[in-house]
A tleap script that builds the chain and sets N, CA, C and O, in Angstrom:
source leaprc.protein.ff14SB
mol = sequence {
  NMET ASP ALA TYR ILE PRO LEU ILE GLU LYS
  TYR SER THR LYS PHE LEU VAL SER THR ASP
  SER GLY TYR ASP MET LYS TYR TYR GLN ALA
  TYR GLU ALA ILE TYR GLU LEU LEU ASP LYS
  VAL SER GLU GLN THR ARG GLU ALA ILE ALA
  TYR LYS ASN PHE GLU CYS LEU MET GLU GLN
  ARG LYS SER LYS CMET
}
set mol.1.N position { -18.559 7.154 -23.550 }
set mol.1.CA position { -17.606 6.385 -22.785 }
set mol.1.C position { -18.178 5.017 -22.419 }
set mol.1.O position { -17.444 4.029 -22.426 }
set mol.2.N position { -19.441 4.941 -22.106 }
set mol.2.CA position { -20.036 3.684 -21.662 }
set mol.2.C position { -19.874 2.565 -22.678 }
set mol.2.O position { -19.748 1.400 -22.300 }
set mol.3.N position { -19.874 2.899 -23.944 }
set mol.3.CA position { -19.739 1.881 -24.984 }
set mol.3.C position { -18.380 1.193 -24.938 }
set mol.3.O position { -18.242 0.067 -25.418 }
set mol.4.N position { -17.384 1.847 -24.374 }
set mol.4.CA position { -16.033 1.295 -24.315 }
set mol.4.C position { -15.765 0.458 -23.061 }
set mol.4.O position { -14.757 -0.247 -23.004 }
set mol.5.N position { -16.623 0.519 -22.084 }
set mol.5.CA position { -16.385 -0.188 -20.823 }
set mol.5.C position { -16.212 -1.693 -21.028 }
set mol.5.O position { -15.265 -2.263 -20.487 }
set mol.6.N position { -17.090 -2.363 -21.791 }
set mol.6.CA position { -16.884 -3.806 -21.997 }
set mol.6.C position { -15.545 -4.135 -22.663 }
set mol.6.O position { -14.908 -5.131 -22.321 }
set mol.7.N position { -15.129 -3.316 -23.593 }
set mol.7.CA position { -13.847 -3.515 -24.269 }
set mol.7.C position { -12.688 -3.342 -23.290 }
set mol.7.O position { -11.756 -4.146 -23.282 }
set mol.8.N position { -12.745 -2.316 -22.483 }
set mol.8.CA position { -11.695 -2.058 -21.492 }
set mol.8.C position { -11.655 -3.191 -20.464 }
set mol.8.O position { -10.578 -3.628 -20.060 }
set mol.9.N position { -12.818 -3.658 -20.047 }
set mol.9.CA position { -12.867 -4.768 -19.085 }
set mol.9.C position { -12.261 -6.041 -19.698 }
set mol.9.O position { -11.494 -6.746 -19.042 }
set mol.10.N position { -12.608 -6.321 -20.943 }
set mol.10.CA position { -12.142 -7.546 -21.591 }
set mol.10.C position { -10.633 -7.531 -21.818 }
set mol.10.O position { -9.965 -8.550 -21.646 }
set mol.11.N position { -10.102 -6.379 -22.202 }
set mol.11.CA position { -8.671 -6.249 -22.520 }
set mol.11.C position { -7.984 -5.291 -21.556 }
set mol.11.O position { -7.248 -4.397 -21.974 }
set mol.12.N position { -8.226 -5.480 -20.290 }
set mol.12.CA position { -7.752 -4.515 -19.288 }
set mol.12.C position { -6.231 -4.398 -19.223 }
set mol.12.O position { -5.718 -3.393 -18.731 }
set mol.13.N position { -5.504 -5.396 -19.705 }
set mol.13.CA position { -4.041 -5.306 -19.688 }
set mol.13.C position { -3.500 -4.476 -20.846 }
set mol.13.O position { -2.293 -4.246 -20.932 }
set mol.14.N position { -4.362 -4.034 -21.720 }
set mol.14.CA position { -3.945 -3.286 -22.911 }
set mol.14.C position { -4.208 -1.785 -22.808 }
set mol.14.O position { -3.914 -1.047 -23.749 }
set mol.15.N position { -4.747 -1.327 -21.702 }
set mol.15.CA position { -5.131 0.078 -21.564 }
set mol.15.C position { -4.388 0.752 -20.416 }
set mol.15.O position { -4.013 0.116 -19.431 }
set mol.16.N position { -4.187 2.062 -20.572 }
set mol.16.CA position { -3.676 2.945 -19.519 }
set mol.16.C position { -4.568 4.174 -19.494 }
set mol.16.O position { -5.157 4.529 -20.515 }
set mol.17.N position { -4.675 4.811 -18.374 }
set mol.17.CA position { -5.345 6.111 -18.345 }
set mol.17.C position { -4.285 7.198 -18.247 }
set mol.17.O position { -3.240 7.023 -17.620 }
set mol.18.N position { -4.582 8.311 -18.878 }
set mol.18.CA position { -3.679 9.460 -18.824 }
set mol.18.C position { -4.483 10.707 -19.166 }
set mol.18.O position { -5.634 10.620 -19.594 }
set mol.19.N position { -3.876 11.840 -18.976 }
set mol.19.CA position { -4.550 13.091 -19.338 }
set mol.19.C position { -4.143 13.488 -20.739 }
set mol.19.O position { -3.036 13.194 -21.190 }
set mol.20.N position { -5.043 14.153 -21.410 }
set mol.20.CA position { -4.776 14.629 -22.757 }
set mol.20.C position { -5.600 15.891 -22.977 }
set mol.20.O position { -6.824 15.827 -23.092 }
set mol.21.N position { -4.941 17.012 -23.033 }
set mol.21.CA position { -5.668 18.261 -23.266 }
set mol.21.C position { -5.543 18.685 -24.726 }
set mol.21.O position { -5.812 19.840 -25.056 }
set mol.22.N position { -5.148 17.785 -25.587 }
set mol.22.CA position { -4.963 18.102 -27.001 }
set mol.22.C position { -6.249 18.291 -27.775 }
set mol.22.O position { -6.211 18.707 -28.933 }
set mol.23.N position { -7.372 18.000 -27.176 }
set mol.23.CA position { -8.658 18.127 -27.865 }
set mol.23.C position { -9.504 19.208 -27.227 }
set mol.23.O position { -10.681 19.003 -26.932 }
set mol.24.N position { -8.894 20.355 -27.019 }
set mol.24.CA position { -9.574 21.488 -26.379 }
set mol.24.C position { -10.175 21.114 -25.030 }
set mol.24.O position { -11.240 21.603 -24.654 }
set mol.25.N position { -9.484 20.250 -24.317 }
set mol.25.CA position { -9.930 19.820 -23.002 }
set mol.25.C position { -8.975 20.383 -21.958 }
set mol.25.O position { -7.760 20.220 -22.065 }
set mol.26.N position { -9.518 21.028 -20.974 }
set mol.26.CA position { -8.709 21.539 -19.866 }
set mol.26.C position { -8.284 20.375 -18.982 }
set mol.26.O position { -8.937 19.331 -18.964 }
set mol.27.N position { -7.184 20.554 -18.245 }
set mol.27.CA position { -6.667 19.463 -17.421 }
set mol.27.C position { -7.698 18.962 -16.419 }
set mol.27.O position { -7.792 17.755 -16.195 }
set mol.28.N position { -8.480 19.862 -15.808 }
set mol.28.CA position { -9.462 19.425 -14.824 }
set mol.28.C position { -10.577 18.616 -15.476 }
set mol.28.O position { -11.147 17.729 -14.841 }
set mol.29.N position { -10.899 18.914 -16.747 }
set mol.29.CA position { -11.893 18.115 -17.463 }
set mol.29.C position { -11.357 16.714 -17.751 }
set mol.29.O position { -12.094 15.729 -17.690 }
set mol.30.N position { -10.077 16.640 -18.063 }
set mol.30.CA position { -9.446 15.340 -18.297 }
set mol.30.C position { -9.466 14.513 -17.024 }
set mol.30.O position { -9.772 13.321 -17.065 }
set mol.31.N position { -9.143 15.133 -15.889 }
set mol.31.CA position { -9.162 14.410 -14.613 }
set mol.31.C position { -10.573 13.927 -14.275 }
set mol.31.O position { -10.752 12.805 -13.801 }
set mol.32.N position { -11.556 14.764 -14.516 }
set mol.32.CA position { -12.945 14.356 -14.261 }
set mol.32.C position { -13.321 13.147 -15.121 }
set mol.32.O position { -13.983 12.225 -14.645 }
set mol.33.N position { -12.900 13.155 -16.376 }
set mol.33.CA position { -13.197 12.035 -17.272 }
set mol.33.C position { -12.504 10.761 -16.798 }
set mol.33.O position { -13.083 9.677 -16.870 }
set mol.34.N position { -11.277 10.883 -16.319 }
set mol.34.CA position { -10.552 9.718 -15.802 }
set mol.34.C position { -11.283 9.148 -14.588 }
set mol.34.O position { -11.497 7.938 -14.508 }
set mol.35.N position { -11.662 9.997 -13.657 }
set mol.35.CA position { -12.373 9.511 -12.466 }
set mol.35.C position { -13.716 8.886 -12.844 }
set mol.35.O position { -14.129 7.891 -12.249 }
set mol.36.N position { -14.384 9.458 -13.813 }
set mol.36.CA position { -15.651 8.886 -14.281 }
set mol.36.C position { -15.423 7.481 -14.836 }
set mol.36.O position { -16.178 6.558 -14.530 }
set mol.37.N position { -14.380 7.323 -15.650 }
set mol.37.CA position { -14.050 6.008 -16.196 }
set mol.37.C position { -13.709 5.030 -15.078 }
set mol.37.O position { -14.225 3.912 -15.056 }
set mol.38.N position { -12.856 5.433 -14.158 }
set mol.38.CA position { -12.441 4.547 -13.077 }
set mol.38.C position { -13.609 4.110 -12.202 }
set mol.38.O position { -13.594 3.009 -11.651 }
set mol.39.N position { -14.615 4.961 -12.072 }
set mol.39.CA position { -15.809 4.605 -11.294 }
set mol.39.C position { -16.665 3.557 -12.000 }
set mol.39.O position { -17.458 2.876 -11.351 }
set mol.40.N position { -16.517 3.417 -13.317 }
set mol.40.CA position { -17.388 2.535 -14.097 }
set mol.40.C position { -16.816 1.144 -14.329 }
set mol.40.O position { -17.531 0.262 -14.806 }
set mol.41.N position { -15.563 0.929 -14.009 }
set mol.41.CA position { -14.951 -0.376 -14.256 }
set mol.41.C position { -14.770 -1.131 -12.942 }
set mol.41.O position { -14.871 -0.552 -11.860 }
set mol.42.N position { -14.503 -2.422 -13.052 }
set mol.42.CA position { -14.298 -3.245 -11.854 }
set mol.42.C position { -13.021 -2.821 -11.127 }
set mol.42.O position { -12.177 -2.122 -11.688 }
set mol.43.N position { -12.896 -3.247 -9.890 }
set mol.43.CA position { -11.711 -2.896 -9.101 }
set mol.43.C position { -10.434 -3.427 -9.754 }
set mol.43.O position { -9.423 -2.726 -9.800 }
set mol.44.N position { -10.478 -4.646 -10.250 }
set mol.44.CA position { -9.299 -5.236 -10.899 }
set mol.44.C position { -8.905 -4.439 -12.138 }
set mol.44.O position { -7.721 -4.169 -12.342 }
set mol.45.N position { -9.862 -4.061 -12.958 }
set mol.45.CA position { -9.570 -3.261 -14.144 }
set mol.45.C position { -9.091 -1.875 -13.752 }
set mol.45.O position { -8.174 -1.334 -14.371 }
set mol.46.N position { -9.701 -1.301 -12.734 }
set mol.46.CA position { -9.299 0.033 -12.249 }
set mol.46.C position { -7.826 0.043 -11.876 }
set mol.46.O position { -7.088 0.942 -12.279 }
set mol.47.N position { -7.396 -0.948 -11.113 }
set mol.47.CA position { -5.993 -1.006 -10.714 }
set mol.47.C position { -5.082 -1.197 -11.921 }
set mol.47.O position { -4.012 -0.593 -12.004 }
set mol.48.N position { -5.512 -2.039 -12.853 }
set mol.48.CA position { -4.686 -2.299 -14.037 }
set mol.48.C position { -4.499 -1.033 -14.865 }
set mol.48.O position { -3.370 -0.677 -15.201 }
set mol.49.N position { -5.579 -0.356 -15.195 }
set mol.49.CA position { -5.461 0.795 -16.096 }
set mol.49.C position { -4.944 2.044 -15.398 }
set mol.49.O position { -4.416 2.946 -16.050 }
set mol.50.N position { -5.092 2.104 -14.080 }
set mol.50.CA position { -4.618 3.275 -13.340 }
set mol.50.C position { -3.118 3.247 -13.101 }
set mol.50.O position { -2.461 4.286 -13.166 }
set mol.51.N position { -2.552 2.034 -12.818 }
set mol.51.CA position { -1.113 2.027 -12.538 }
set mol.51.C position { -0.406 0.703 -12.818 }
set mol.51.O position { 0.773 0.715 -13.172 }
set mol.52.N position { -1.071 -0.417 -12.675 }
set mol.52.CA position { -0.362 -1.694 -12.806 }
set mol.52.C position { 0.172 -1.943 -14.219 }
set mol.52.O position { 1.273 -2.469 -14.381 }
set mol.53.N position { -0.597 -1.571 -15.234 }
set mol.53.CA position { -0.114 -1.767 -16.606 }
set mol.53.C position { 1.121 -0.907 -16.884 }
set mol.53.O position { 2.038 -1.332 -17.587 }
set mol.54.N position { 1.131 0.290 -16.333 }
set mol.54.CA position { 2.295 1.158 -16.494 }
set mol.54.C position { 3.514 0.555 -15.797 }
set mol.54.O position { 4.614 0.553 -16.350 }
set mol.55.N position { 3.311 0.047 -14.586 }
set mol.55.CA position { 4.413 -0.588 -13.869 }
set mol.55.C position { 4.978 -1.758 -14.669 }
set mol.55.O position { 6.192 -1.958 -14.723 }
set mol.56.N position { 4.095 -2.515 -15.279 }
set mol.56.CA position { 4.514 -3.659 -16.101 }
set mol.56.C position { 5.361 -3.187 -17.290 }
set mol.56.O position { 6.394 -3.782 -17.599 }
set mol.57.N position { 4.926 -2.143 -17.933 }
set mol.57.CA position { 5.687 -1.598 -19.062 }
set mol.57.C position { 7.072 -1.142 -18.634 }
set mol.57.O position { 8.057 -1.378 -19.334 }
set mol.58.N position { 7.143 -0.491 -17.485 }
set mol.58.CA position { 8.434 -0.013 -17.001 }
set mol.58.C position { 9.351 -1.175 -16.644 }
set mol.58.O position { 10.552 -1.114 -16.904 }
set mol.59.N position { 8.811 -2.212 -16.064 }
set mol.59.CA position { 9.621 -3.390 -15.736 }
set mol.59.C position { 10.123 -4.069 -17.011 }
set mol.59.O position { 11.268 -4.519 -17.061 }
set mol.60.N position { 9.282 -4.147 -18.036 }
set mol.60.CA position { 9.692 -4.729 -19.308 }
set mol.60.C position { 10.809 -3.910 -19.929 }
set mol.60.O position { 11.781 -4.462 -20.445 }
set mol.61.N position { 10.671 -2.614 -19.878 }
set mol.61.CA position { 11.708 -1.716 -20.432 }
set mol.61.C position { 13.018 -1.860 -19.656 }
set mol.61.O position { 14.100 -1.913 -20.239 }
set mol.62.N position { 12.894 -1.921 -18.337 }
set mol.62.CA position { 14.067 -2.042 -17.473 }
set mol.62.C position { 14.833 -3.324 -17.786 }
set mol.62.O position { 16.064 -3.318 -17.791 }
set mol.63.N position { 14.136 -4.403 -18.043 }
set mol.63.CA position { 14.800 -5.671 -18.331 }
set mol.63.C position { 15.495 -5.687 -19.692 }
set mol.63.O position { 16.348 -6.537 -19.947 }
set mol.64.N position { 15.128 -4.742 -20.566 }
set mol.64.CA position { 15.760 -4.658 -21.889 }
set mol.64.C position { 16.975 -3.747 -21.900 }
set mol.64.O position { 17.690 -3.668 -22.898 }
set mol.65.N position { 17.203 -3.072 -20.810 }
set mol.65.CA position { 18.321 -2.119 -20.748 }
set mol.65.C position { 19.605 -2.813 -20.365 }
set mol.65.O position { 20.649 -2.168 -20.264 }
savepdb mol mol.pdb
quit
């Protein structure tokens, strides 16, 4: 995961966090991985990937309806 932190920081408007148990991962393991990622990025990136980017997507979709 650490190798991806600079990429996520640089392009923070292009990422979202979510759970994915499709790779033999239990939901609690997915949540632990998300919290681990969120602890490693800056506050601005944390807010963007945790919820702000999703809000932006929803607003864009809403304006197209």
